[in-house]
C-alpha positions, 0 to 999 in steps of 0.5 A: 289054486284059488277059485275061477283061476286057469291053469295055462297049457302049452301044446307044442308040435309041430305043424304038419298035416299028420299031426293035426289029428294029434293035436285036434284030439288032444284040443277036443278030446283030451282038453275037454276031459281035464276041463272037467275035472279041473272045472268041479274046483272051479277052475279052467283049463286054457290052452295055449297053441299057437297052431291058428293063434298066430297068423300067417304073415306075423314076422318070426322074431314075434313068433319066437318071442310070442312062443317063450313067453307064453311057455314060461307063462304056462302051468304044464307044457305038452310037446306033441314030437313024430317024424317031422323036426319043425322049424330051423331057426339058420340065422338071427330073425330080423327084428331079434332086438327086439327079442328079450335077451333071455329068448336070445340065449335060445335063439342062439343055440338054436342057430349055433346047434341047427335045433328047431323052435319046437326043440327050444320051446321044450328047452325053455319048458325044462329050463331049471333057472326058472324059479318064477313058476313051478312047471309040469312037463310031457312030451308024447312021440308016435302015439295017436292018443297022445 
């Protein structure tokens, strides 16, 4: 990485009340510590966190497209998993035709296999067919300090 570049990290989880504490801990403590480290070489950490980044009334197709695009754009992907499953995709969302084909297969897989958006983000992050970027992935399960 060159000086003044950003390291992009996508933070994924369900949005239930218990998860708010874990997301806040990550954003306030862990990412601040990581920013201190990478800042020593002139790099900034940017965390994609859609807990607060997507307005409530945003169409579901736009939410999916945005999340998948940001997963593709990130250098690091962190999923925090707890006992909640997340939003299951039950049918093609309104606006499906505006979603790029490279993401439509995820939605179809989600419908077929009754997968949550969280699972689909993880699948996309682990997709080894994406050769444009080498991505590091971490999945934390039920750890208060994670």
